[in-house]
N, CA, C and O atoms as CSV, one atom per row, in Angstrom:
chain,resi,resn,atom,element,x,y,z
A,1,MET,N,N,-2.281,15.210,14.511
A,1,MET,CA,C,-2.331,14.583,13.123
A,1,MET,C,C,-2.084,15.526,12.506
A,1,MET,O,O,-2.833,16.453,12.814
A,2,LYS,N,N,-1.352,15.781,11.728
A,2,LYS,CA,C,-1.331,17.062,10.587
A,2,LYS,C,C,-2.006,16.116,8.923
A,2,LYS,O,O,-1.871,15.040,8.341
A,3,LEU,N,N,-2.963,17.808,8.760
A,3,LEU,CA,C,-3.623,17.014,7.317
A,3,LEU,C,C,-2.890,17.682,6.435
A,3,LEU,O,O,-2.164,18.654,6.643
A,4,ARG,N,N,-3.234,16.798,4.859
A,4,ARG,CA,C,-2.827,17.720,4.054
A,4,ARG,C,C,-3.188,18.644,3.314
A,4,ARG,O,O,-4.339,18.631,2.877
A,5,GLN,N,N,-2.196,19.803,2.946
A,5,GLN,CA,C,-2.624,20.719,2.111
A,5,GLN,C,C,-3.939,19.966,1.100
A,5,GLN,O,O,-4.025,18.777,0.791
A,6,GLY,N,N,-4.681,20.859,0.810
A,6,GLY,CA,C,-5.317,21.058,-1.201
A,6,GLY,C,C,-6.572,20.200,-0.621
A,6,GLY,O,O,-7.591,20.382,-1.288
A,7,LYS,N,N,-6.707,19.401,0.357
A,7,LYS,CA,C,-8.143,18.489,0.756
A,7,LYS,C,C,-9.512,19.303,1.046
A,7,LYS,O,O,-9.478,20.303,1.763
A,8,SER,N,N,-10.554,18.904,0.545
A,8,SER,CA,C,-11.772,20.039,0.942
A,8,SER,C,C,-11.681,18.935,2.506
A,8,SER,O,O,-10.996,17.954,2.798
A,9,ARG,N,N,-12.980,19.890,3.373
A,9,ARG,CA,C,-12.823,19.688,4.748
A,9,ARG,C,C,-13.576,18.322,4.813
A,9,ARG,O,O,-13.217,17.444,5.597
A,10,ALA,N,N,-15.083,18.107,3.601
A,10,ALA,CA,C,-15.181,16.546,3.822
A,10,ALA,C,C,-14.010,15.698,3.732
A,10,ALA,O,O,-13.555,14.988,4.629
A,11,GLY,N,N,-13.641,15.824,2.743
A,11,GLY,CA,C,-12.333,14.711,2.134
A,11,GLY,C,C,-11.141,14.744,3.570
A,11,GLY,O,O,-10.715,13.675,4.008
A,12,GLN,N,N,-10.854,15.634,3.978
A,12,GLN,CA,C,-10.276,15.581,5.822
A,12,GLN,C,C,-10.808,14.870,6.858
A,12,GLN,O,O,-10.190,14.102,7.595
A,13,ARG,N,N,-12.269,15.212,6.910
A,13,ARG,CA,C,-13.129,14.482,7.631
A,13,ARG,C,C,-13.599,12.819,7.702
A,13,ARG,O,O,-13.722,12.087,8.684
A,14,GLN,N,N,-13.829,12.517,6.082
A,14,GLN,CA,C,-13.886,11.214,5.655
A,14,GLN,C,C,-12.014,10.386,6.050
A,14,GLN,O,O,-11.739,9.257,6.457
A,15,LEU,N,N,-11.071,11.611,5.680
A,15,LEU,CA,C,-9.713,10.572,6.073
A,15,LEU,C,C,-9.112,10.585,7.675
A,15,LEU,O,O,-7.956,10.221,7.892
A,16,LEU,N,N,-10.053,11.061,8.816
A,16,LEU,CA,C,-9.563,10.983,9.890
A,16,LEU,C,C,-10.618,10.108,10.498
A,16,LEU,O,O,-10.301,9.505,11.524
A,17,THR,N,N,-11.574,9.983,10.118
A,17,THR,CA,C,-12.856,8.807,10.312
A,17,THR,C,C,-12.002,7.745,9.634
A,17,THR,O,O,-11.942,6.847,10.475
A,18,GLN,N,N,-11.563,7.504,8.954
A,18,GLN,CA,C,-10.646,5.775,8.370
A,18,GLN,C,C,-9.641,5.830,9.102
A,18,GLN,O,O,-9.271,4.749,9.558
A,19,LEU,N,N,-8.859,7.047,9.471
A,19,LEU,CA,C,-7.662,6.516,10.507
A,19,LEU,C,C,-8.242,6.291,11.885
A,19,LEU,O,O,-7.826,5.439,12.670
A,20,GLN,N,N,-9.019,6.944,12.062
A,20,GLN,CA,C,-9.648,6.443,13.398
A,20,GLN,C,C,-10.571,5.040,14.194
A,20,GLN,O,O,-10.934,4.804,15.346
A,21,GLN,N,N,-10.688,4.316,12.841
A,21,GLN,CA,C,-11.246,3.191,12.998
A,21,GLN,C,C,-9.924,1.885,13.429
A,21,GLN,O,O,-8.771,1.829,13.000
A,22,PRO,N,N,-10.483,1.137,14.213
A,22,PRO,CA,C,-9.859,0.056,14.318
A,22,PRO,C,C,-9.435,-0.500,13.052
A,22,PRO,O,O,-9.922,-0.283,11.942
A,23,PRO,N,N,-7.999,-1.604,13.513
A,23,PRO,CA,C,-7.829,-2.514,11.681
A,23,PRO,C,C,-8.552,-3.532,11.805
A,23,PRO,O,O,-8.934,-4.065,12.847
A,24,VAL,N,N,-8.765,-3.840,10.667
A,24,VAL,CA,C,-9.861,-4.927,10.709
A,24,VAL,C,C,-8.952,-6.115,10.809
A,24,VAL,O,O,-8.174,-5.894,9.881
A,25,LEU,N,N,-8.581,-7.208,11.349
A,25,LEU,CA,C,-8.285,-8.607,10.693
A,25,LEU,C,C,-8.719,-9.393,9.880
A,25,LEU,O,O,-9.927,-9.609,9.965
A,26,PRO,N,N,-8.173,-9.908,9.113
A,26,PRO,CA,C,-8.525,-11.226,7.970
A,26,PRO,C,C,-8.707,-12.066,9.003
A,26,PRO,O,O,-7.914,-12.528,9.824
A,27,LEU,N,N,-10.146,-12.233,8.808
A,27,LEU,CA,C,-10.942,-13.003,9.636
A,27,LEU,C,C,-11.256,-14.005,9.040
A,27,LEU,O,O,-11.710,-14.867,9.792
A,28,GLN,N,N,-11.195,-14.391,7.568
A,28,GLN,CA,C,-11.505,-15.778,7.297
A,28,GLN,C,C,-10.084,-15.940,6.421
A,28,GLN,O,O,-9.560,-15.058,5.741
A,29,MET,N,N,-9.541,-17.486,6.649
A,29,MET,CA,C,-8.218,-17.907,6.375
A,29,MET,C,C,-8.838,-17.998,4.405
A,29,MET,O,O,-9.940,-17.647,3.985
A,30,PRO,N,N,-7.828,-18.501,3.702
A,30,PRO,CA,C,-8.208,-18.752,2.298
A,30,PRO,C,C,-8.182,-20.332,2.037
A,30,PRO,O,O,-7.349,-20.830,1.279
A,31,PHE,N,N,-9.240,-21.160,2.780
A,31,PHE,CA,C,-9.634,-21.986,2.665
A,31,PHE,C,C,-10.700,-22.475,2.193
A,31,PHE,O,O,-11.762,-22.358,2.804
A,32,THR,N,N,-10.593,-23.206,0.847
A,32,THR,CA,C,-12.277,-23.372,0.017
A,32,THR,C,C,-12.524,-25.062,0.282
A,32,THR,O,O,-11.759,-26.000,0.506
A,33,ARG,N,N,-13.579,-24.965,0.175
A,33,ARG,CA,C,-14.285,-26.120,0.134
A,33,ARG,C,C,-13.719,-27.472,-0.790
A,33,ARG,O,O,-14.290,-28.559,-0.712
A,34,SER,N,N,-12.641,-27.270,-1.580
A,34,SER,CA,C,-11.752,-28.167,-2.321
A,34,SER,C,C,-10.654,-28.469,-1.517
A,34,SER,O,O,-9.982,-29.475,-1.744
A,35,MET,N,N,-10.471,-27.920,-0.857
A,35,MET,CA,C,-8.831,-27.901,0.361
A,35,MET,C,C,-9.316,-29.104,1.292
A,35,MET,O,O,-8.459,-29.723,1.922
A,36,PHE,N,N,-11.130,-29.579,1.437
A,36,PHE,CA,C,-11.406,-30.058,2.799
A,36,PHE,C,C,-11.574,-31.822,1.695
A,36,PHE,O,O,-11.924,-31.947,0.522
A,37,SER,N,N,-11.324,-32.463,2.302
A,37,SER,CA,C,-11.123,-34.140,2.072
A,37,SER,C,C,-12.372,-35.023,2.379
A,37,SER,O,O,-12.377,-35.946,3.193
A,38,VAL,N,N,-13.396,-34.632,1.644
A,38,VAL,CA,C,-14.610,-35.380,2.446
A,38,VAL,C,C,-14.784,-36.776,2.318
A,38,VAL,O,O,-15.653,-37.093,1.506
A,39,VAL,N,N,-13.956,-38.083,3.135
A,39,VAL,CA,C,-13.966,-38.885,2.587
A,39,VAL,C,C,-15.000,-40.363,3.699
A,39,VAL,O,O,-15.720,-41.285,3.316
A,40,SER,N,N,-14.544,-39.892,5.184
A,40,SER,CA,C,-15.479,-40.793,5.726
A,40,SER,C,C,-15.493,-39.825,7.226
A,40,SER,O,O,-15.153,-38.652,7.382
A,41,PRO,N,N,-16.075,-40.913,8.313
A,41,PRO,CA,C,-16.206,-40.051,9.395
A,41,PRO,C,C,-14.923,-40.005,9.883
A,41,PRO,O,O,-14.041,-40.831,9.649
A,42,GLY,N,N,-14.838,-39.025,10.563
A,42,GLY,CA,C,-13.423,-39.037,11.998
A,42,GLY,C,C,-13.462,-37.513,12.455
A,42,GLY,O,O,-13.817,-37.138,13.572
A,43,LEU,N,N,-13.004,-36.627,11.325
A,43,LEU,CA,C,-13.239,-35.293,12.206
A,43,LEU,C,C,-14.182,-34.497,11.480
A,43,LEU,O,O,-14.713,-34.558,10.371
A,44,GLY,N,N,-14.224,-33.499,12.766
A,44,GLY,CA,C,-15.777,-32.683,12.165
A,44,GLY,C,C,-15.386,-31.440,11.189
A,44,GLY,O,O,-14.270,-30.939,11.322
A,45,VAL,N,N,-16.164,-31.004,10.342
A,45,VAL,CA,C,-15.921,-30.002,9.666
A,45,VAL,C,C,-16.812,-28.910,9.824
A,45,VAL,O,O,-17.630,-29.487,10.541
A,46,CYS,N,N,-17.175,-27.996,9.719
A,46,CYS,CA,C,-18.362,-27.018,9.768
A,46,CYS,C,C,-17.645,-25.681,9.328
A,46,CYS,O,O,-16.760,-25.115,9.970
A,47,GLU,N,N,-18.226,-25.240,8.019
A,47,GLU,CA,C,-17.911,-23.692,7.793
A,47,GLU,C,C,-17.942,-22.882,8.104
A,47,GLU,O,O,-17.180,-21.984,7.746
A,48,ARG,N,N,-19.021,-22.749,9.104
A,48,ARG,CA,C,-19.504,-21.800,9.674
A,48,ARG,C,C,-20.084,-21.939,10.853
A,48,ARG,O,O,-21.286,-21.824,10.615
A,49,PHE,N,N,-19.866,-22.208,12.549
A,49,PHE,CA,C,-20.292,-22.105,13.229
A,49,PHE,C,C,-21.269,-21.288,14.067
A,49,PHE,O,O,-21.854,-20.593,13.236
A,50,ASN,N,N,-21.629,-21.079,14.967
A,50,ASN,CA,C,-21.939,-19.615,15.729
A,50,ASN,C,C,-21.769,-19.834,16.556
A,50,ASN,O,O,-21.218,-20.904,16.818
A,51,ALA,N,N,-22.257,-18.666,17.814
A,51,ALA,CA,C,-21.425,-18.711,19.441
A,51,ALA,C,C,-22.213,-19.547,20.138
A,51,ALA,O,O,-21.941,-19.420,21.332
A,52,SER,N,N,-23.265,-20.535,19.921
A,52,SER,CA,C,-23.398,-21.312,20.651
A,52,SER,C,C,-23.084,-22.864,19.827
A,52,SER,O,O,-23.876,-23.798,19.949
A,53,GLY,N,N,-22.036,-22.954,19.132
A,53,GLY,CA,C,-21.685,-23.786,18.699
A,53,GLY,C,C,-21.938,-24.921,17.528
A,53,GLY,O,O,-21.300,-25.855,17.041
A,54,VAL,N,N,-23.689,-24.093,17.293
A,54,VAL,CA,C,-24.262,-24.790,16.611
A,54,VAL,C,C,-23.932,-24.770,14.879
A,54,VAL,O,O,-24.590,-23.859,14.377
A,55,CYS,N,N,-23.226,-25.405,13.991
A,55,CYS,CA,C,-23.621,-25.472,12.989
A,55,CYS,C,C,-24.127,-24.996,12.055
A,55,CYS,O,O,-25.033,-25.702,11.611
A,56,GLU,N,N,-23.827,-23.401,11.126
A,56,GLU,CA,C,-24.996,-23.199,10.547
A,56,GLU,C,C,-24.997,-23.887,9.134
A,56,GLU,O,O,-26.017,-24.256,8.552
A,57,THR,N,N,-23.284,-24.050,8.506
A,57,THR,CA,C,-23.478,-24.164,7.221
A,57,THR,C,C,-22.306,-25.071,7.005
A,57,THR,O,O,-21.503,-25.019,7.937
A,58,GLY,N,N,-21.918,-26.060,5.829
A,58,GLY,CA,C,-21.350,-26.738,5.791
A,58,GLY,C,C,-20.983,-27.886,6.548
A,58,GLY,O,O,-19.885,-28.422,6.396
A,59,GLU,N,N,-21.756,-28.258,7.280
A,59,GLU,CA,C,-21.521,-29.767,8.211
A,59,GLU,C,C,-21.253,-30.979,7.662
A,59,GLU,O,O,-21.978,-31.588,6.875
A,60,ASN,N,N,-20.342,-31.275,8.032
A,60,ASN,CA,C,-19.804,-32.839,7.301
A,60,ASN,C,C,-18.472,-33.754,7.987
A,60,ASN,O,O,-18.352,-33.371,9.151
A,61,PHE,N,N,-17.976,-34.268,7.832
A,61,PHE,CA,C,-17.010,-35.171,8.276
A,61,PHE,C,C,-15.647,-34.753,7.300
A,61,PHE,O,O,-15.792,-34.383,6.135
A,62,CYS,N,N,-14.499,-34.856,7.867
A,62,CYS,CA,C,-13.008,-35.064,6.569
A,62,CYS,C,C,-12.635,-36.495,7.421
A,62,CYS,O,O,-13.068,-37.132,8.382
A,63,GLN,N,N,-11.551,-36.565,6.426
A,63,GLN,CA,C,-10.104,-37.538,7.064
A,63,GLN,C,C,-9.120,-36.864,6.826
A,63,GLN,O,O,-9.116,-36.247,5.761
A,64,THR,N,N,-8.127,-36.769,7.601
A,64,THR,CA,C,-6.595,-35.630,6.606
A,64,THR,C,C,-5.947,-37.039,6.047
A,64,THR,O,O,-6.085,-38.244,6.259
A,65,GLN,N,N,-5.121,-36.133,5.166
A,65,GLN,CA,C,-4.682,-37.352,4.517
A,65,GLN,C,C,-2.929,-36.497,4.215
A,65,GLN,O,O,-2.742,-35.293,4.396
A,66,GLY,N,N,-2.073,-37.285,3.836
A,66,GLY,CA,C,-0.903,-37.109,4.185
A,66,GLY,C,C,0.078,-36.201,4.903
A,66,GLY,O,O,1.051,-36.736,5.436
A,67,SER,N,N,-0.075,-34.857,4.977
A,67,SER,CA,C,0.898,-34.065,5.716
A,67,SER,C,C,-0.759,-33.385,6.543
A,67,SER,O,O,-0.874,-32.896,7.667
A,68,GLU,N,N,-1.776,-33.590,5.545
A,68,GLU,CA,C,-2.980,-32.764,6.285
A,68,GLU,C,C,-3.241,-32.518,7.624
A,68,GLU,O,O,-2.844,-33.465,8.303
A,69,GLU,N,N,-3.871,-31.415,8.444
A,69,GLU,CA,C,-4.056,-31.390,9.939
A,69,GLU,C,C,-5.490,-30.683,9.819
A,69,GLU,O,O,-5.995,-30.077,8.874
A,70,CYS,N,N,-6.052,-31.022,11.325
A,70,CYS,CA,C,-7.475,-30.407,11.485
A,70,CYS,C,C,-7.386,-28.783,12.319
A,70,CYS,O,O,-6.669,-28.620,13.306
A,71,PHE,N,N,-8.239,-27.674,11.722
A,71,PHE,CA,C,-8.117,-27.101,12.244
A,71,PHE,C,C,-9.010,-26.328,13.308
A,71,PHE,O,O,-10.109,-26.513,12.785
A,72,LEU,N,N,-9.245,-25.659,14.340
A,72,LEU,CA,C,-10.272,-24.948,14.737
A,72,LEU,C,C,-9.956,-23.668,14.857
A,72,LEU,O,O,-8.890,-23.258,15.315
A,73,LYS,N,N,-11.177,-22.758,14.315
A,73,LYS,CA,C,-10.865,-21.204,14.312
A,73,LYS,C,C,-11.895,-20.728,15.009
A,73,LYS,O,O,-13.063,-20.897,14.659
A,74,LYS,N,N,-11.519,-20.065,16.101
A,74,LYS,CA,C,-12.671,-18.952,17.091
A,74,LYS,C,C,-12.685,-17.898,16.880
A,74,LYS,O,O,-11.522,-17.497,16.932
A,75,VAL,N,N,-13.539,-16.900,16.586
A,75,VAL,CA,C,-13.819,-15.906,16.348
A,75,VAL,C,C,-14.001,-14.869,17.912
A,75,VAL,O,O,-14.908,-15.693,18.026
A,76,TYR,N,N,-14.024,-14.294,18.680
A,76,TYR,CA,C,-13.786,-13.680,19.900
A,76,TYR,C,C,-14.051,-12.455,19.403
A,76,TYR,O,O,-13.523,-11.953,18.411
A,77,GLU,N,N,-15.384,-11.685,20.533
A,77,GLU,CA,C,-15.465,-10.239,19.979
A,77,GLU,C,C,-15.662,-10.265,21.806
A,77,GLU,O,O,-16.369,-11.043,22.447
A,78,GLY,N,N,-14.917,-9.312,22.258
A,78,GLY,CA,C,-14.473,-9.301,23.948
A,78,GLY,C,C,-14.165,-10.870,23.826
A,78,GLY,O,O,-13.632,-11.586,22.978
A,79,ASP,N,N,-14.783,-11.068,25.134
A,79,ASP,CA,C,-14.912,-12.453,26.124
A,79,ASP,C,C,-15.108,-13.621,25.245
A,79,ASP,O,O,-14.461,-14.668,25.211
A,80,THR,N,N,-16.341,-13.166,24.386
A,80,THR,CA,C,-17.548,-13.902,23.798
A,80,THR,C,C,-17.286,-14.557,22.497
A,80,THR,O,O,-16.871,-13.907,21.537
A,81,VAL,N,N,-17.579,-16.173,22.426
A,81,VAL,CA,C,-17.507,-16.443,20.638
A,81,VAL,C,C,-18.678,-16.021,20.182
A,81,VAL,O,O,-19.857,-16.019,20.535
A,82,SER,N,N,-17.566,-15.422,18.690
A,82,SER,CA,C,-18.874,-14.957,18.089
A,82,SER,C,C,-19.062,-15.979,17.187
A,82,SER,O,O,-20.271,-16.134,17.013
A,83,TYR,N,N,-18.221,-16.950,16.360
A,83,TYR,CA,C,-18.566,-17.447,15.084
A,83,TYR,C,C,-17.113,-18.617,15.058
A,83,TYR,O,O,-16.216,-18.508,15.894
A,84,GLY,N,N,-17.102,-19.493,14.170
A,84,GLY,CA,C,-15.659,-20.108,14.098
A,84,GLY,C,C,-16.060,-21.237,12.872
A,84,GLY,O,O,-17.126,-21.386,12.274
A,85,TYR,N,N,-14.760,-21.969,12.749
A,85,TYR,CA,C,-14.786,-22.346,11.783
A,85,TYR,C,C,-14.046,-23.848,11.551
A,85,TYR,O,O,-12.848,-23.686,11.782
A,86,GLN,N,N,-14.270,-24.985,11.250
A,86,GLN,CA,C,-13.480,-25.993,11.487
A,86,GLN,C,C,-13.516,-27.085,9.975
A,86,GLN,O,O,-14.441,-27.196,9.170
A,87,GLY,N,N,-12.063,-27.843,9.972
A,87,GLY,CA,C,-11.802,-27.472,8.941
A,87,GLY,C,C,-10.432,-28.497,8.996
A,87,GLY,O,O,-9.783,-28.789,10.000
A,88,CYS,N,N,-10.169,-29.020,7.358
A,88,CYS,CA,C,-8.447,-29.571,7.274
A,88,CYS,C,C,-7.494,-28.960,6.179
A,88,CYS,O,O,-7.898,-28.412,5.154
A,89,SER,N,N,-6.564,-29.078,6.428
A,89,SER,CA,C,-5.886,-28.217,5.740
A,89,SER,C,C,-4.434,-29.235,5.743
A,89,SER,O,O,-4.192,-30.102,6.583
A,90,SER,N,N,-3.377,-28.778,4.303
A,90,SER,CA,C,-1.975,-29.189,4.576
A,90,SER,C,C,-1.379,-27.695,5.686
A,90,SER,O,O,-0.346,-27.920,6.318
A,91,LEU,N,N,-1.975,-26.412,5.851
A,91,LEU,CA,C,-1.059,-25.785,6.224
A,91,LEU,C,C,-1.985,-25.014,7.791
A,91,LEU,O,O,-2.969,-24.276,7.810
A,92,CYS,N,N,-1.386,-25.421,8.619
A,92,CYS,CA,C,-2.105,-24.880,9.838
A,92,CYS,C,C,-0.678,-24.689,10.703
A,92,CYS,O,O,0.338,-25.338,10.953
A,93,ILE,N,N,-1.526,-22.791,11.127
A,93,ILE,CA,C,-0.337,-22.682,12.661
A,93,ILE,C,C,-1.243,-22.019,13.618
A,93,ILE,O,O,-2.088,-21.147,13.413
A,94,PRO,N,N,-0.846,-22.688,14.842
A,94,PRO,CA,C,-1.522,-22.462,15.673
A,94,PRO,C,C,-1.187,-21.012,16.178
A,94,PRO,O,O,-0.022,-20.626,16.088
A,95,MET,N,N,-2.247,-20.111,16.758
A,95,MET,CA,C,-1.421,-19.083,16.814
A,95,MET,C,C,-3.448,-18.271,17.479
A,95,MET,O,O,-4.577,-18.740,17.327
A,96,LYS,N,N,-3.051,-17.222,18.034
A,96,LYS,CA,C,-3.314,-15.997,18.307
A,96,LYS,C,C,-3.460,-14.164,17.670
A,96,LYS,O,O,-2.433,-13.485,17.673
A,97,LEU,N,N,-4.461,-13.699,17.296
A,97,LEU,CA,C,-4.253,-12.634,17.212
A,97,LEU,C,C,-5.251,-12.020,17.442
A,97,LEU,O,O,-6.440,-12.339,17.444
A,98,PHE,N,N,-4.710,-11.079,17.648
A,98,PHE,CA,C,-5.623,-9.580,18.377
A,98,PHE,C,C,-6.044,-8.033,17.586
A,98,PHE,O,O,-5.633,-7.562,16.525
A,99,ASN,N,N,-7.154,-7.429,18.717
A,99,ASN,CA,C,-7.460,-6.120,17.891
A,99,ASN,C,C,-7.823,-5.384,18.948
A,99,ASN,O,O,-7.553,-5.618,20.126
A,100,ARG,N,N,-8.358,-4.607,18.568
A,100,ARG,CA,C,-8.892,-4.003,20.229
A,100,ARG,C,C,-9.787,-4.790,20.569
A,100,ARG,O,O,-9.354,-5.248,21.626
A,101,ILE,N,N,-11.314,-5.521,20.261
A,101,ILE,CA,C,-12.288,-6.045,20.055
A,101,ILE,C,C,-12.475,-7.387,20.005
A,101,ILE,O,O,-13.305,-8.093,20.577
A,102,THR,N,N,-11.656,-7.635,19.297
A,102,THR,CA,C,-11.892,-8.620,18.104
A,102,THR,C,C,-10.259,-9.672,18.537
A,102,THR,O,O,-9.111,-9.232,18.485
A,103,THR,N,N,-10.635,-10.957,18.898
A,103,THR,CA,C,-9.401,-12.118,18.852
A,103,THR,C,C,-9.673,-12.825,17.901
A,103,THR,O,O,-10.896,-12.871,17.765
A,104,VAL,N,N,-8.915,-13.660,16.843
A,104,VAL,CA,C,-9.014,-14.863,16.407
A,104,VAL,C,C,-8.078,-16.054,16.740
A,104,VAL,O,O,-6.865,-15.840,16.752
A,105,GLU,N,N,-8.602,-17.418,17.039
A,105,GLU,CA,C,-7.581,-18.040,17.664
A,105,GLU,C,C,-7.711,-19.209,16.836
A,105,GLU,O,O,-8.804,-19.682,16.526
A,106,PHE,N,N,-6.689,-19.639,16.505
A,106,PHE,CA,C,-6.247,-21.243,15.441
A,106,PHE,C,C,-6.085,-21.694,16.025
A,106,PHE,O,O,-5.156,-21.120,16.592
A,107,LYS,N,N,-6.414,-23.000,16.797
A,107,LYS,CA,C,-6.028,-24.564,17.181
A,107,LYS,C,C,-5.577,-25.684,15.898
A,107,LYS,O,O,-6.369,-25.782,14.961
A,108,CYS,N,N,-4.658,-26.286,15.881
A,108,CYS,CA,C,-4.244,-27.456,14.930
A,108,CYS,C,C,-4.297,-28.825,15.762
A,108,CYS,O,O,-3.775,-28.844,16.877
A,109,CYS,N,N,-4.766,-29.694,15.370
A,109,CYS,CA,C,-4.413,-30.967,15.381
A,109,CYS,C,C,-4.618,-32.294,14.632
A,109,CYS,O,O,-5.383,-32.089,13.689
A,110,HIS,N,N,-4.168,-33.767,14.704
A,110,HIS,CA,C,-3.949,-34.425,14.212
A,110,HIS,C,C,-3.624,-35.887,14.968
A,110,HIS,O,O,-2.838,-36.691,14.469
A,111,ASP,N,N,-3.975,-36.010,15.603
A,111,ASP,CA,C,-4.059,-36.956,16.995
A,111,ASP,C,C,-5.135,-37.855,16.981
A,111,ASP,O,O,-5.013,-39.075,16.868
A,112,SER,N,N,-6.112,-37.286,17.090
A,112,SER,CA,C,-7.482,-38.088,17.018
A,112,SER,C,C,-8.115,-37.655,16.332
A,112,SER,O,O,-7.996,-36.647,15.636
A,113,PRO,N,N,-9.447,-38.894,16.518
A,113,PRO,CA,C,-10.765,-38.055,15.931
A,113,PRO,C,C,-11.490,-37.102,16.638
A,113,PRO,O,O,-11.414,-37.152,17.866
A,114,LEU,N,N,-12.198,-36.220,16.104
A,114,LEU,CA,C,-12.663,-35.188,16.535
A,114,LEU,C,C,-12.218,-34.488,17.236
A,114,LEU,O,O,-13.028,-33.961,17.998
A,115,CYS,N,N,-10.708,-34.072,17.396
A,115,CYS,CA,C,-9.733,-33.116,18.078
A,115,CYS,C,C,-9.834,-31.882,17.880
A,115,CYS,O,O,-9.091,-31.038,18.380
A,116,ASN,N,N,-10.947,-31.627,16.985
A,116,ASN,CA,C,-10.942,-30.244,16.351
A,116,ASN,C,C,-12.438,-29.668,16.529
A,116,ASN,O,O,-12.995,-28.830,15.819
A,117,LYS,N,N,-12.944,-30.337,17.664
A,117,LYS,CA,C,-14.737,-30.326,17.919
A,117,LYS,C,C,-14.805,-29.377,18.847
A,117,LYS,O,O,-14.199,-29.316,19.916
A,118,PHE,N,N,-15.756,-28.465,18.272
A,118,PHE,CA,C,-16.187,-26.691,19.419
A,118,PHE,C,C,-16.543,-27.272,20.179
A,118,PHE,O,O,-16.972,-26.749,21.208
């Protein structure tokens, strides 16, 4: 790698350190509490659950309305689930995103109660 002329050695080291870091995935989708329709029991919602599947914040239920679907997002460090999210959204695209050590998996469902259960 060729460094630009005129940078101090400290600045060059900082730039090299930043460039050597693994890319950071956007681990949070732009879902907000206002996007969840908390109406009646039916679909599990947890704003954040831990690796053991225990809901840490925002445990509730929602019912999809219109074209909404429920989603389950799991974040893995290596092969181990680190944490995850559940909810309902009008946009859900099933996919897996990878970087060196982190995998983010999105699952979408709409066909049965609690289909997004962890």
